[in-house]
VEXDRENGU-191405 format. One record per atom (N, C-alpha, C): residue in one letter; z, y, x. Coordinates in steps of 0.1 Angstrom, whole numbers, plus 2048, in hexadecimal, padded with zeros to 3 digits. Layout:
BEGIN
AZYX...
END
This chain:
BEGIN
M8217AA7ABM8247B27B7M82E7BC7B4K8397BD7BAK8437C77B6K8417D37BFD83C7DB7C1D83B7E87C7D8317EF7C0G8267EC789G81D7E877FG81D7F1774R8137F376ER8147FA762R8087F8759P8097F974BP7FD7F7743P7F6804740G7EA80373CG7E280E739G7D680A731P7CC813730P7C0811728P7B880672EA7AF801726A7A67F672BA79E7FA737R79E7F0740R7967F274CR7877F2749P77F7FC74EP7717FC74BP76A7EF74FR7637E9745R75C7DD749R7507E0752R74C7D6759R7417D7762R7347D775AI72D7E375AI7217E4752I7167E975BG70A7E9756G6FF7ED75EG7007FB763A6F87FE76DA6F880C773A6F5816769L6EB814761L6E681E757L6F182174DA6F7816748A70281773EA70E81E744A71181A751A71D820758A71A82F759G70E83375DG70B84175FG70C849752S708843747S70984973AS71784B736L71F841738L72E841735L73484D73DV73284D74AV738858752V73386574DL72686774AL721874745L728878738S72A86E72FS730872722S73F875724L74586E72DL753871730L75487F736A74B882740A74C88F746A74A89B73CM741899732M73E8A3728M74A8A571FA75389B71EA75E89C715A76A8A271CL76A8A3729L7768A7731L7788B6730P7848BA730P7878C8731P7848CD73FS7838DB740S77E8E074DS7888DD758T7958DC755T79E8D9760T79C8CC766A7968C3760A7938B6766A7858B576BR77D8BF769R76F8BE76ER76D8CA778T7768CB781T7758D578CT7688D4793P7608DE794P7538DD79BP7568D97AAT74C8D37B0T74D8D07BET7508DC7C6M75A8DA7CFM75F8E57D7M7658E07E4S7678E87EES76D8E37FAS77C8E27F8Q7828DA801Q7918D8801Q7988E5802A7938EE80AA79A8FB80CA79A9037FFS7909027F7S79090A7EBS7969037DEL79A8F77E0L7A18F17D4L7AD8F87D0P7AF8FB7C4P7BC9017C0P7C78F87C1P7D38FD7C4P7DF8F47C6P7E28EC7B9P7E58E07BAP7E88D87AEP7F58DD7A8T7F68DB79BT8028DF794T80E8D5796Q80B8CA79BQ8158C079EQ81D8C47AAP8298BE7ACP8308C17B9P82A8BA7C5L81E8BE7C8L8168B77D2L8108C27DBP8188C77E4P8128D27ECP8078CE7F6Y7FD8D57F6Y7F38D3801Y7FB8D880ER7FB8D1818R8038D5824R7FC8D0830T7FF8D683BT7FA8D1848T8078CE850Y8058C4859Y8118C1861Y8138CC86BA81F8CD871A8228D787AA8188D7886G8148E388BG80A8E4895G80E8DF8A2A81B8DC8A4A8208D78B1A81A8CA8B4A8178C78C1A8118BA8C5A81B8AF8C2A8178A38BEA8208988BCA8268948C9L8338908C7L83A88B8D3L83587D8D7P83687A8E4P83286C8E8P83E8638E4P83B8568E3P84684C8E1P85084E8ECA85D84B8E8A86884C8F2A8668428FDA86D844908A86E83B913A87282D90EG86C822913G87081590EG867810903F85D8188FFF8548138F5F84980A8FCD84B7FD8FAD8447F3902D83C7EA8F9V82F7ED8F7V8277E58EEV8277D68F2A8267D38FEA8267C5903A8337BE8FER83E7C58FDR84A7BF8F8R8497BC8E9F8437C58E2F8427C38D4F8387B78D1E82E7B68D9E8257AA8D8E82C79D8DBA83579E8E5A83C7928E8A84678E8DCM84B7978D6M8547948CAM84B78E8BFA8407948BDA83778E8B2A83377F8B6E83177D8C3E82D76F8C7E8397668C4Q84576A8C7Q8507628C4Q85275E8B6L84F7688ADL85176589FL84875A899V83D7578A0V83474C89BV83773F8A2Q83F73F8ADQ8427338B4Q84A7298ABG84671D8ABG84C7138A3G84A715894Q84071D891Q83C721883Q84872787BR85072F883R85A73687BR85373F870V848745874V83E74A86AV83174486EP828741864P81B73B868P812744870G81075086AG807759871G80B76786FL807770878L80B77E879L801786880A7FF79287CA7F679C883A7FD7A9884M7FB7B088FM8027BD892M7F87C7898A7F87D3893A7F17DE89AA7FA7E989DI7F87F08A8I7FF7FC8ACI7F58068B1V7F58128ABV7EC81C8B0V7F58288B3Q7F08308BDQ7F883C8C1Q7EE8468C8D7EF8528C4D7E785D8CAD7D885A8C9G7D48548BEG7C68518BCG7C18448C3R7CA83D8C9R7C58318D0R7CC8248CAI7C48198CAI7CA80D8C6I7D18068D2L7DE8058D1L7E67FF8DCL7E67F08DBS7E67EB8CFS7E67DD8CDS7E07DA8BFA7D87CF8BEA7D47CA8B1A7D17BB8B3R7DB7B38B1R7DA7A58B4R7DF79C8A9G7DB7908A9G7E07868A0G7E977C8A8Y7F27758A0Y7FB76C8A6Y7FD76089CG7FE7548A0G800749898G7F3744891V7F473E885V7E9737880V7E673C871T7DA73A86DT7D573E860T7DA734855D7DC728859D7DF71D84FD7E6712857V7F270E852V7F9704859V7F36F6858V7EA6F484EV7E36E884BV7D76E7854R7CF6F1854R7C26F285CR7C36FE865P7CB6FD86FP7CE709877P7C370F87FQ7C171C87DQ7B9724886Q7C172F88BQ7BE734897Q7C673F89DQ7C374C895V7CE753891V7CD76088CV7C8769897D7BD771894D7B777A89DD7B6788897P7B179289EP7B179F899P7A87A188CH79F79788AH79779887EH79A78E873T7A6788874T7AB77F869T7AF78885EV7AB785852V7AD78D846V7BA78883FF7C279283BF7CF790833F7CE797826R7D579381CR7D679A810R7E17A5812L7DD7B180DL7E67BD810L7F07C0805A7EF7BA7F9A7F87BC7EEA7FA7CB7ECS8067D07ECS8097DE7E8S8057E87F3L8017E37FFL7FB7ED809L7EE7F3803S7E97EC7F9S7DD7F17F2S7DF7FF7EBK7EB8027E8K7EE80E7E0K7EA81B7E9A7EB81A7F6A7E78257FEA7D88277FDF7D181C7FCF7C281E7FBF7BF8247EEA7C68217E3A7C48287D6A7C78377D7G7D283A7DDG7D58497DEG7CA8507E7T7C68497F1T7BC84F7FAT7AF8517F3M7AB8477EBM79E8477E3M79F8537D9A7AA8547D2A7AB85F7C9A7AA86D7D0G7B186D7DCG7B18797E4G7A387D7E9L79B8737ECL78D8767F0L78587D7E4L7888797D8L78187F7CCL78788D7CAV79488F7CCV79989C7CCV7938A57D6N79189F7E2N78A8A77EDN77C8AA7E9D7758A27E2D7688A47DDD7678AF7D3G7728B17CCG7728BA7C1G76F8B47B3S76E8A77B3S76B8A07A6S77889B79FL78389E7A5L79089A79FL79B8A47A4R7A68A579CR7B18AD7A1R7BE8A47A0W7C78A77A8W7D48A07A7W7DA8A2799D7D88AD793D7DF8B0786D7D58AD77BS7CA8A677DS7C18A2773S7C8899769R7C689A75CR7CD891753R7C6884752V7CE87A752V7C886C752V7C086A745T7C586F73AT7BE86D72DT7B087472DD7AD87D736D7A0883737D79687973DY79B86F744Y79286574BY794858744V79F85573FV7A1848738V7A784A72AP79E84D721P7A2851713P7AB84770DG7A983A710G7B1830709G7C082F70EF7C3836719F7D183671EF7DA83D714H7E6836711H7F083D709H7FD83770CL80884070BL81683C70CL81C83C6FEA8288386FEA82F8376F1A8318456EBD8328506F3D83385D6EFD8258646F1A81F8696E6A81286F6E7A81287B6EFA81C8836EFA81D8906F7A81D88C705Y825882709Y82687E717Y81887871CT811871713T80486C717T7FB87671DG7FB882716G7F288C71BG7F6893727Q80389072CQ808897738Q806890744V803883744V80287A750V7F687E758T7F9881765T7EE88576ET7EB87A778V7E087D77FV7DC87378AV7E7872794A7ED87D798A7F887D7A1A80487579CD80787678FD81286E789D80F85F78BL80385B789L7FF84C78BL802848799L7FE8507A3L7FF84C7B1L80D84D7B6S8168547AFS8238557B4S82D84E7ABH8288467A2H83183E799H83A847790R83585278BR83D85B783R83785D775I83385276EI82D854761I838854756G84585175AG850852751G85484474BL84F839750L85382C74AL86182974FK869823746K87781F749K877813752A86F809750A8707FD758A8677FE765H86D7FA770H8657F877CH85C7EC77AN8507EC781N8477E1780N8447DC772A8427E6769A8407E275BA8347D9759F8367CE752F82C7C574EF8267BD75AD82D7BD765D8297B4770D82A7A576CR8337A2764R834794760R82878F758D822798751D81579574AD80A792754I80A79A75EI800798769I80278B770E80F788773E81277B77AE80F76F771A80F771764A80C76775AA7FD765758N7F576C760N7E676B760N7DF774756A7E677E750A7E0787747A7D679074EE7CC794747E7C279E74DE7C77AC74CY7C37B4756Y7C87C2757Y7C67CA74AY7BA7C9745Y7B77D2739Y7BF7CE72DQ7C37C172CQ7CC7BD721Q7DA7C2723V7DF7C172FV7ED7C6732V7EE7D5731A7E37DC736A7E47EA736A7E67F0728Q7E17E971EQ7E37EE710Q7F27EF70CK7FA7E6713K8087E670FK8107F2714L80A7FA71CL811806720L81580F714G80D80E70AG8118166FEG81D8126F7N8238066FBN82F8016F4N83B8016FEA83880670AA843805714A84D810713A85A80D715A864817714A86382271FL86682E71BL86583A724L87383F727T875844733T882849736T88185873AC87585E73BC87486C73FC86687173CA86487E73DA85788373CA84F880749P84287F748P83A87C754P83C88675FG83D88176BG84088A776G84E88D779Q857887771Q86688B772Q86E880778C869874778C87286977EC86985E784Y86E85578BY86784B793Y86A83D78EA86083578CA862827789A85582078FY857817799Y84C8117A0Y844808796Q836809797Q82E80278DQ8227FC795N81C7F278FN8107EC793N8047ED789V8077EA77CV7FD7EB772V7FA7F9770A80480276DA80181076BA7FA817777F7FF813783F7F981978FF7EA81678FS7E680B78AS7D880778BS7CF80E782L7D4816779L7CC81F771L7C382977AV7C882B786V7C083478FV7B382E791G7B1821791G7A481B792G79A81F787D79F82077BD797825770D794833771V79D83B777V79B849779V79084B783V79084378EV786844799V778841793F77883678AF76B833784F76583E77CA76E844773A76984F76AA76685B772A76D85E77DA76A86A784A75E86978ES75C85D792S75185B79DS745854798G74684C78DG73B844788G739837790S742834799S7428287A1S74F82079EF74D81379DF75980B79BF76380C7A7Y76F80B7A5Y77980D7AFY7778067BBE7747F97BAE7727F17C6E7667F67CFQ75B7FA7C8Q7507FF7CFQ75380C7D6S75B8157CFS75E8227D5S7678207E1V7708177E1V7788147EDV77080F7F9Q7678067F5Q75E8007FFQ75680B806K7508147FEK74781E803K74E82A809R75982E804R76083A809R76B837813I77082B814I77B82881EI77781D827F774811823F77280682CF766809835E75A80C82FE74E80E838E74F819842P75382583EP754830848P75E82E852L76982784FL774825859L771819862G76781285FG764806867G76D7FA864M7727FA858M77B7EF854M7727E3850N76C7DD859N7617D3857N7657C6851D7727C3852D7777B684DD77D7B883FA77F7C483BA7867C882EA77E7C4822S7857C1817S77F7BD80BS7887C07FFM7837BD7F3M78C7BE7E7M78C7B17E0G7977AD7DAG7977A27D1G7987947D7L79A78A7CEL79A77C7D3L78E7787D9A78277B7D3A7757777D9A77477D7E7G7797897E8G7787907F5G77F789800I78B7847FEI79277E809I78D77080BE789769800E78475B802E77675B809S76F766808S76276680FS76376C81DS76F76F822S77077482FS76D76983AT76876D845T765763850T77275C854R77D763855R78975C858R794763851W79C75C84AW7A7762842W7B4759842A7BF760841A7CC759841A7D0755833R7D3748832R7D8743825R7E7746823P7EB748817P7F974B814P80173E816H80E74081AH81773581CH824738815V82A72D80FV83772D809V83F722810R84C72480FR85571A816R85870E80DS858702813S85C6F680CS8676F0814R86C6E580FR8776DE817R8716D8824N8656D6824N85F6D1831N8586DB839G85A6E8836G8546F283EG84A6FA836W84170183DW83870A836W82D70282FV829707823V81E70181BV81470C818S80770981CS7FD713819S7F771180BL7F371C805L7EF71C7F7L7E17237F6N7DB7237EAN7D072B7E7N7D67397E2P7D07447E5P7D57517E1P7D57527D1K7DF7577CCK7DF7597BDK7D67657B9P7CF7637AEP7C676E7AAP7CD77A7A3T7DA77779FT7E0780795T7E078F799Y7E67937A4Y7E67A17A7Y7D97A77ACY7D079E7B0Y7C27A37B3Y7BC7AA7A7R7C17A779BR7BC7AD78FR7C07BC78EL7C87C1797L7CC7CF798L7C87D47A5P7BB7D77A7P7B67DB7B4P7BC7E77BAP7BF7F27B3P7C67FD7B9P7D47FA7BEA7DB7F17B7A7E97EE7BAA7E97E37C5A7E07DA7C5A7E27CE7CEA7D57C77D1G7C97CE7D2G7BD7C67D3G7B77C57E1V7BC7CC7EBV7B57CD7F8V7B97C1801N7AF7BC808N7B17B3813N7AC7B9820A7B37B682BA7AE7BD838A7B47B5843S7AD7B684FS7B27B185BS7BA7BB863I7C17B786DI7C97C1875I7C07CA87DS7B37C6880S7AA7CF886S7A67DA87CD7A57D786FD7A37E1864D7AE7EA863M7BA7E4864M7C67EC862M7C87F686EA7C47F387AA7C47FC885A7BC808882Q7B080687CQ7A7811878Q7AD81986DW7B4813864W7BB81A859W7C682285EL7CD81D868L7D882586EL7D2831876L7C882F87DL7C283A884L7BD84587AA7B884186FA7B384B865A7BF85385FH7CA84B85CH7D5852855H7DF85985FT7DD85786CT7E485F876T7DB86B87AG7D086D873G7C987A875G7BD87987FH7B986D883H7AF86C88EH7A1868888R79F86987BR792868875R79087386AP79187F86FP78F88B865P78288B85FD778884865D76B88385ED76B87B851V775873850V77786B843V78387083BL78E872842L79B87683BL79F883842P79C88F83CP7A089C843P7AF89E842A7B38A684CA7C28A884DA7C98AD841P7C38B783AP7CA8BC82DP7CC8B1823L7C28A8822L7C389D819L7CE89381DL7CF89082AL7D988782FL7E788D82CA7E889A82FA7F58A182EA7FA8A081FT7F08A1816T7F48A1808T7F8892803L7F0889808L7F387B805L80187780AH80587C815H81287881BH81D881817A81B88B80FA82689480BA82F88E801P83C88E803P8458887F9P84488F7EBV8458867E1V84388B7D3V8508897CBV85687D7CCV86187A7C4V86B8727CCS8788757CAS88286E7D2S8848607CDT8868567D6T8878487D3T8948437DBP8A08477D7P8AB8437DFP8AE8347DFG8A882C7D6G8AA81E7D6G8A48177E3E89B81E7EAE8968197F6E89F819802M8AB81E800M8B581F80BM8C081580AR8BE80B803R8CA802800R8CB7F5807S8C17F180FS8C27E4815S8BC7E4823G8C17DB82BG8BB7D8839G8BA7E4841W8AF7E5849W8AD7F0852W8AC7FE84BR8A87FD83ER8A780A836R8B5810834R8BE807831R8CC80B82FR8D281183BD8CF80C847D8D5810853D8CD81C85AR8C081D856R8B882785ER8B3833855V8B1830848V8AA83A83FV8B4843839D8B285083BD8BC85A835D8B6861829A8A985F826A8A486481AA89785D817A89385A80BA887853807A8808597FBS87385A7FCS86B8607F2S85E8577F0Y85785A7E5Y8498547E3Y8408607E3A83485E7EAA82A8687EAA81E8637E1L8128627E6L80685E7DFL8018517E4G8078467E0G8048397E5G80B8367F2W81483E7F7W81C83C803W82B83F800R834839807R84283D807R844846813V84E84E813V85285781EV861856820F86485382CF872851830F87685C83AD883860839D889866845D89185B84CY88B857857Y89084C85FY89885286BA8A5853869A8AD859874A8A7866879G8A386E870G89D87B873G88F87C876E888870876E87A870879E87286D86CE867874869E86087185DE85786585FV85885B856V85184F856V84984D849V83C84C84AV83484983EV83283A83DF835834832F837826832F83281F825H82F813826H82E80A81AH82F7FC81EA8337F4815A8347E5816A82D7DF80AG82A7D280CG8247CB801G8277BC802A8277B57F6A8297A77F6A8247A17EAV81C7967EBV81978D7E0V81C77F7E6Q81A7757DDQ81D7677E1Q8167647EEG81E7617F9G81975C805G81476780FY81577480CY81177E815Y81B789815R81D790820R82579B822R81E7A582BG8217B282AG81C7BC833G8247C9833M8237D083EM82A7DD83FM8217E6847V8217F3844V81A7FD84BV82380984CA82480F858A82C81B85AA825824864M826831862M82183C86BM82C84686DL82C84A87AL83685587EL82D861882P82B86B879P82387687CP82787E888G83587F88AG83A886895G8388808A3R8348738A3R83086C8AFR8228678AFD81A86B8A5D80C8668A4D80B8578A6L81485089FL8158428A1L81383B894G80C82F894G80A827888G80C81888BI812811882I816803884I8127FB877A80B7F0878A8087E786DA80C7D9870L8127D2867L8167C4868L8117BD85CL80A7B185EL8067A9853L80A79B857W80F79384DW81178584FW80F77D843N80D770845N80876783AN81375D836S81F763833S82A75A82ES834763827E83E75D821E84876581AE854766822S85476482FS85F766837S862775839S86E77983AS87278783CS87378A84BL872780854L875782862L86C78D868P85F78D866P85779786DP85A7A686AS8607A885ES8637B685AS86C7BD864G8747B686CG87C7BC876G8757C2882L8687BE883L8607C588EL85E7D388BL85D7D887FL85B7E687CL8667EF881P8727ED87CP87D7F6882P87F7F5891T87C7E9896T87D7E78A5T8737F08ACI8677F18A7I85D7F98ADI8608088ABI86480C89FI86781A89CI87381E8A4D87D8168A5D88981A8ADD88581D8BCR87C8148C1R8788168CFR8708238D0A8688268C6A85F8318C7A86683F8C6I87283F8BFI87984C8BEI88584C8C7G8888418CEG8938418D8G8A083F8D2L8A18378C7L8AE8348C1L8B58298C9P8C28288C9P8C981D8CFP8C48108C9A8C38068D2A8BD7F98CEA8C67F28C3E8BF7EC8B9E8C57E48AFE8BD7D78B0R8C47CC8ACR8BD7BF8ACR8B87BC89EW8AD7C289AW8A77C088DW8A07B288CL89D7AC898L8957A0898L89D79589ED89C789899D8A277D89FD8987768A9V89677D8B4V88D7788BEV8957798CCD8917718D5D8977718E2D89377C8EBI8967888E7I8937948EFI8A079C8F0D8A37A18FCD8AF7A98FED8AD7B78F8F8B17B88EBF8AE7C48E4F8B97C88DBG8C57C88E1G8D17CC8DAG8DA7C08D7A8E67C38D2A8F17B98D1A8F27B38C3D8ED7BA8B9D8EF7B68ABD8E57AB8A7N8EA7A08A2N8E179589EN8DE796890L8D67A188CL8D37A487FL8C47A087CM8C279A870M8B579786CM8AF7A2864A8A27A2862A89B7AC85AA8A17AC84CD8A37B7846D8A97B9839D8B67B2837G8BE7B0842G8CB7AB842G8CC79C840D8C2795842D8C2786840D8C778084DT8CE77584CT8D176C857T8C5762857P8C475A862P8B9750863P8B9747857A8C5742853A8C6739847A8C274083BD8C574D839D8C175582DD8B275582CA8AC758838A89D759838A89774C833S89C741837S896734833S898732824A8A473681FA8A7735811A89D73E809Q89B74A80EQ892753807Q88474D806G880747811G872741811G871736807S87C72E805S87A7237FCS87B7287EDS8807347EBS8817387DDS8777427D9A8717497E3A8687547DFA85974E7DES8577467D3S84A7407D2S8427467C6T8477517C1T83F7577B6T8357617BCS82D7677B4S8237717B9S82877F7B8V8357807B7V83B78E7B6V83A7957C3A8377A27C3A8367A97D0A8427B27D1S8457B67DES8507BE7E1S84F7CC7DBP85A7D17D5P85A7DF7D0P85A7E97DBH85B7E47E7H85C7ED7F2H84E7EE7F9
END
């Protein structure tokens, strides 16, 4: 999945008594800066990282601009699955604390088709990173972790090629891809070759460095997943269990799960599809990136994603309080490479990474965003805090076509002149542009060649 890094060995699943003893011994060895006593969010000292606790402006959010028509967006989604241009698709739109739409389109599997519905489960790929940032933030909120806690205090086996740099890497550095590695997606090829996480993580000690931790950006999957080990050491619960207990259950994400076994045991789930000369071919999901749960382990339905959007737009303060959300969404490091293609090139004036989220200046409007991709699955999530708007798109193929729905919806929400980001029969502007700059022929070609398990760096 391209949106990796190596680190210390992942804790093995051991009995509850042994796990408790391990956590206790780790806690006794930690310096006081990493063992902050339980305290309220208001009394937490500010982190030393460039991560300001902030609150959004007190002014009420603006409503979507005139012409924001959810029925039209649903019609566009419906057209995208006609004739199996894409096999299946799901879309959620929330605004002002209300779910305006959460529907499925097309089929779960072209061989044994079932209708995609609001509870059909998709693989989220790198959309999982926002769950990792949120899980860490909940522990910060509890007082059992700090954004500037040193990773080595929780994962003693972690090391970089430079010993001094090793001791400087913080939790916030992991979540914002700033540990100093030179290569983007370091050691992803090992994961794609079926290597286990704990084996690959050891290779971080041999990886080339380009800067001190916290000083530069390079997108990672393996290294990012060290946050799962931090969560285990800080909480005493395995990462997957923590996410289930602290996020899925309280938010009512009843279809959500972690890992390959999670999606395969779902009542209804969408199979991944790749393009062949004869059309779409359904496959079994690859297990590879499921071995990195914080980076790519979550599965969810569009009904789940609607609840996730409501929480991250501030309408579930009982689970995700406003100061925590504001911190998770605060830009940390500039990522100008996100402004180079497709609608980003035309619409995004500045790009940054926060804590498991990207943040764009989209024609003057703040957009909190992430995308993900693994073999046969794609997804995008965007939120406009200034409009109290959230959008989620999930689809079970490697087509780029549905990605044009996102800028289409955002443009309508903020009242920008119409552009034709989608190749559908809707009067929505004069330009016949495809998502990410592809023509219809390009999209087919991409589908036929994109058959690896690599995920989008975006």
